[in-house]
C-alpha positions in Angstrom: 31.2 -112.2 -52.3 30.5 -115.4 -54.3 26.8 -115.1 -53.4 26.6 -111.6 -54.8 28.3 -112.7 -58.0 25.7 -115.5 -58.4 22.9 -113.0 -57.6 24.2 -110.6 -60.3 24.4 -113.4 -62.9 20.7 -114.3 -62.2 19.7 -110.7 -62.4 21.5 -110.3 -65.7 19.9 -113.4 -67.2 16.5 -112.1 -66.1 17.3 -108.8 -67.9 17.4 -106.6 -64.7 19.8 -104.7 -62.5 19.4 -104.5 -58.8 20.8 -101.8 -56.5 24.0 -103.2 -55.1 24.4 -100.6 -52.4 25.2 -102.5 -49.1 22.2 -101.2 -47.2 19.9 -103.1 -49.6 21.1 -106.5 -48.4 20.9 -108.4 -45.1 22.9 -111.5 -44.0 21.1 -114.2 -42.1 22.3 -117.7 -41.4 25.3 -117.2 -43.7 23.1 -116.2 -46.7 22.8 -112.8 -48.4 19.3 -111.5 -49.2 18.4 -108.5 -51.4 15.7 -106.5 -49.6 15.5 -103.3 -51.7 12.5 -102.7 -53.9 14.4 -101.4 -56.8 14.9 -103.3 -60.0 15.6 -101.7 -63.4 16.1 -102.9 -67.0 19.6 -104.3 -67.4 22.3 -102.0 -68.5 26.0 -102.8 -68.4 26.9 -99.6 -66.7 24.8 -100.5 -63.7 25.7 -104.1 -63.3 27.7 -105.5 -60.4 31.1 -105.4 -62.2 30.8 -101.8 -63.3 28.9 -100.2 -60.4 28.0 -102.5 -57.6 31.5 -103.7 -56.8 32.4 -100.2 -55.9 30.2 -100.4 -52.8 30.7 -104.0 -51.9 34.5 -103.8 -51.7 36.9 -101.5 -49.9 37.2 -99.1 -52.8 37.9 -95.4 -52.8 34.2 -94.8 -53.8 32.9 -96.7 -50.7 35.4 -95.2 -48.4 34.4 -91.7 -49.6 30.8 -92.5 -49.1 31.4 -93.6 -45.6 33.4 -90.5 -44.8 30.6 -88.3 -46.1 27.7 -90.1 -44.5 28.9 -91.6 -41.2 28.4 -89.6 -38.1 
């Protein structure tokens, strides 16, 4: 999770938000890479702490998503 926090800090300092949904990342050789195309102007409501963490942790939002979309 430390890598995601560092990534979110860099995005914020660049004035952008990225889409923190788990399918937008890959892990290779112990590093996390953002592979999605989406970047938006920075807004607090869409930063990692307010939105992304819901899908990168075992939260009720993430569990609900899995229950609705997993076959």
